[in-house]
N, C-alpha and C positions, 0 to 999 in steps of 0.2 A: 449814476454809477451802477444802481441796482438792474438797470436794463442791459448791461453789458453781457452777463452770460446768455441771456435769450438770444441778443443779438448776434453773439458769437455761435450759439449752436444753429441759428438759422443759417448763417453763412457757412457752417460745414455741412449741412444738410443740402446747400446749393451745390457746394464744390462735389459732394458725394453724388448728386443727382446728374450732374455734368459729366463728372468721370464715367458714371455708368452708359450714359447716351454716347460717350465717345468711344467706349468699348464695344460698344453694341454695332457701330459702324466700321470699326476698324477691319480691314482685310485680315481674314482668316481667324478673326477672334471667336465667331461662333463655332466655326468647326474644329477649333482647338478644344472646346469643350465638348463637342458632339462624339458620341462614342464611334469607335470605327466600323463599317461595314465588313463583316466576315465572309470572304470569297474563297471559294474552293478552286485550284487552279490545275488541272490535270495536264501532266506532261506524260509524253510517251514512254520513257524509260526515268530511271531515277534521277532525281535533281540534283546528285552530286557529280554529274556527268560536266566535263567543262563545257560541252556543246550547249549547256543552259546556263553560260555566264551572264548573258543581258539580264535574265530574269533573277537570278541570285544577286547580282549587283543592284538591281532596282529594289530588292529587298532590304540587301545591306545597307544602302544609302539611304533608305527611307523614302524612295520615289512613290511605292505604293501609298505609304502613310500618308504623305503628303495631299494625295487625291483623297485620303478619308478611307481608306481601305486597309484590311487586315487579311493579308493573302496567305492561304495554307497551301501549299505544294503536294499534290498526291501524284503517284507514279501509276499509270494504266499499262495495259499490254500494247505498247504499239499505238501508231496515230490512227489507225483505222478502228480502234478501240476507244480512243481519244473521241474521235468524232461520234461513234455511237452514243456514248455516254453524256457527251454537251448535246447531240441532237434531241436525246431523251430527256434533257432536261435535268440530270443528276449533276451536273456542274454547269456555268454560265460560260466558262471559257477553258480552252485547252491549247495545247501545242501539238504541232504536227508537222508536216512538210506540205509545201505550196501545191503538189500533186495530189495531196489527200481528198479535198473536196471532190476530185474527178471520181474517185472510187467510191466515196461515201454517197453522191448524189444518186450512182448508178444503183446503190442498194437502198433508196429511198428515205436517206439521213439527210434532213435539212438543215447543213451547216455550210457556211461560206468561211474563206480566208479573207479576214480584216486586216491582216498586215503580214508582209513576207520581209524576212530580216537578210535583205542582202539580194543582189543582182546575180549570184553565181548560183553555181549548184552545189549542195550540201556534199554530194558524193565526188570522190576522187579514185581513179584508177591509180592505184599504188603498186607499183614492181620493184624487184631487186635491180640494182644498177647493172649486175653481171648478166641479168636476162636480155639486156637491151631492146625493151620494149618501147618502141617509139609511136606505136598506134594500136588501137585494137586488133589490127590486122594479125600481129605477132602474137596473139594469145591462141591461135589456132592449135588445138591439141594440148594446150598447157591446162594447170589446175590454177583455178581462182576461187577465193573464199569469199561467202558473203554472210550476212549476218542470218537471213532466212529466204526461202523462195517468194515469201510474200511482202518484202519489204520494199520500200520506194527505191532505196541503193540497188537492189536486185535489179528492178526494172530499169534503172538507169543503166545498168550494165548491159541490159539486153537492147537498149536503145543505142548505146555505143556500137555494140557488135552489128546492129542492123545496118548501120551507116558505112559499115565497109563489107557489107555483103555476107556477115556470118550470123550464125543462129545459137542458141543455147546448145544446139546437138553438136557444134563443132569445138566447144570448151568444157571442159571438165569442171563444172561450178560445183563448189561444195558448199552446203548450208553449214557453217562452224558454231553458230551463236554469238553472243555479245563479245565474249572474251575468246572463243577459239577463231573468229575471224582474222585477228590480228597475230595470236599466239602461233597458229599454223603458219601463217606467213612469217612471222619473225625466225620462226623454227625451220625455216626453208622448204617446207611441206607444200607450198603453194608459190608459184612463179609470182603471182599478184592477187591482189585483195580490192573488192569494191568496198572503199573505206569512207571514213568521215574525218575530218582533221584531228580528233581526239584519239583515233586508232593508228591513224598515222605517227602521230607523236610519239604514241607509246611503243609503237614499233622501233621507231628510231632511237628511242632511250633504250631499246634492248638491243640495241646494237645493230639494227639492220641500216645497209646503205640503200636508199630508195629513190628513184624517179617517181614523180607525181605529174599524172596527166589529169587536169579538171574535166568532168564530165562534159562540160558545157562546151569544150572546145568541139566536141562531136554532138552532142546531145543535150538540148536546153532542159534539162531537169530543175528543179527548183531548191533554193534554200528553205529554211524553217520558216515556219507560219504560224499565226495565231489564229485560231478557230472559234467562231462563236455561231450560236443557233440563229435561223431565221426570226423566231419569236423574239428572242432578247434582242437583236439588233432592231427589231421594229418597236419594241415596247419599253427597252432599256438602253437607247444609245448611249447616254451620258456615261454608265458605268463601262461599255465596252471602250468609249473615248479615253477615260481614266486609265485604264488596263493597257492599252495600246500605248498611249503616251510615256506612262512610266516605264514600261518595257524597253520602248526605243531609247528612252535616256539611256538605261543601261547599256544597251549596245553602243550608242555614242561614246560612253566611257572606254569601253575597249577599242574603238576606232582611234581615239584621242590619244589615249596613252596606256598601250597593253601591259607596261611594266606595273604602274600604278594600279591598274584595273586587276592585275593577276595578285597584286599583294592584298588590295581589298577582299577579294573573291577567296583568297586563303584563310582569310580572318574568319570570313562568315561560313566558310565549308571547310572544318577542321579536318576532314578526311583527307585533304590535301595538304597537311602541315608539312613545311620543309620543301614542299615541290614548286615552290614559286618560279622557278626557272622553267620548268616543264609547263606549267600554265601558261607562261608568258609565250612560249613557243607554239600553244595551241592557239592562243588569241591571236598571235601573228598570223598564223594559218588562215584563222577565220577573216581578219582583214584583208589578207591577200587573195583568197581565193572565194570567197563568199560574200562577205559584206560590203566590198569595194565597187563602185561605179554605179550605184544606185542613185538616179537622178533626185528622186524624192525618197527620202528614208522610209521604208514600209510599204512603197507603192508596189502592188502587183501590173505586170506587163501583160494585158489580156492578150495579145498576139501570141506571145510565147506560151501562154495557158492553152490557147485554142490549138496550137501545133502540136503540143505535148498530149490534149486530148486525143488527137487523132492517132497518135500512136498508140495509147491504151485501146482503144476500139479497133484498131487495126491488128493488134497481137492478142485481140479476145481477152482482156482483161477486165473490159465494161464492155457491154452488149451495144450501146448506142450513146451517141454526144448529147450533151446538154447545152442548153444556152450558155454561152461563157460568162454572162451576167449572173447566172444562178450560182456560181462558183465562187466569186469574189466580190467585194466591194471596197473601194478606196475611199469612201467617206470619213473615215478615221485616222488618215494619214495627210502629210502636207500642211500641218499646223493649222488643221480646222477645229 
């Protein structure tokens, strides 16, 4: 009887050791205890814009956290600025447009697109219904607003015009800034605007009756992209894989159920409180015009990118073509 306490203590020790051993091999047990890796993710504009829904949902639903990451979003001054900062090593990852590496590489900035969020163009030519603009040809002599003369939506507009034999000199193109681009259009100070779905939905909410002509009907510009530097791709591909995987999950949520995605998004981004219906309509536009029909989620179309680069070179935006393989990699998409 005197040996019973010792025997019991021995058994408890064995059970404790066994439990520790099991805990060590359980999936996620170690990562649950490990501190999250802090990551600065640069966006080309404030993260409160619905355009960044996939990123915000990935954060709201814990997709980054599940990858062991604590992601902090910081707004840069446009996609080219994002490329410069990522290329300089000031951030490991950033958001821009799929076109951006064409411009960045020409400036000696060593970045690639590591995922493209959709097969459509981000840019839409949006016009007032009573203008009856059925093609870019009808823009001749009319006023069109753009965010700036250096933004990729402006270049997409020039691309559309070039397909119908027009140049920027045939149209009164006004750089109006991120608010003015849709405000001037909604106030009927412009016949059309080079828009993204966010501005289209806002102009419609303000009462504009619109026709929407996706840029890629005429000109194959790109959707939003994730950018990383050559160095990070080479030295830390696991990190890029985690960031791409989590972000694409956010995009999948919008594609699967824009209404539920809008509710989760608004809860995470309180600046849009009470605007769930508006956010849902924006997400539905992204589904229809941007995200849809991508054979492999996130995959870059090399032939499309190469053709786009020819336009940029032909119009003097960049001096010469870079090998397409220098502009992107698909190694992080397709379930790899």
